[in-house]
N, C-alpha and C positions, 0 to 999 in steps of 0.2 A: 515352746521354743526357748523362751526366756528362762524357764525353770531349769532346763538342761544346762544352759550357760552358767547360771548361778551354782548349780550342783558341781560343775567342773571347776569353777573358781574355788569353791569350798574345799574340794578334794586337793587341789594344788596347794592351798594354804595349809591344810592339815599335814600333808606330806612334807612340806617345807619345814614346818615346826618340828615334826618328828625327827627328820634327818639332821637338822641343825642341832637339836638337843642331844643326839647320839654322838656328835662330833666333839665332845669335850675331852680334854686331856686329863684324865683322872690319875692322880698320883696317890700312892699309899704312904701313910705316915708310919715311921719306923723309929726304933731306938738302936737296933743292931741289925747286922746283915741277915740274921736268922728270920726276922720278920718279913723279909723280902723274897722268901723262897717261892711263893706262889705268884710273884710278879713276873709277867711274861716279857721276854726280851727277844730281839732278833738273834739268829744263829751267830755264834761267836762272841756275843755279849753276855755278861752276867749281872744279875741284879745286886746292887750294893746300896747300903744306907749312907746317904750323903746329906748332911745338914738336916736330918730328920725326915727325909723323903727317899723313897725307893727310886733309884735311877739305874739305867743300864750303862755299864762301863766295860 
C-alpha cells in the first residue's frame, strides 16, 4: 500500500516538472524581420524583429 502512494507521488512530481518546463516563453533572436518568418503569432498579428527579438505586433 505504501509503495502505491510513493509511486503516485513520484508520478505527480514528474508531471509537474515536465509541464512547468514546457511553459517557458521562448523568444527567437533576430537581426531583421526575415529571421522571424517561422515565428508563430495569433491571427491578425505579424512577427517583427524588435530590439533583437521576434515579437508579434
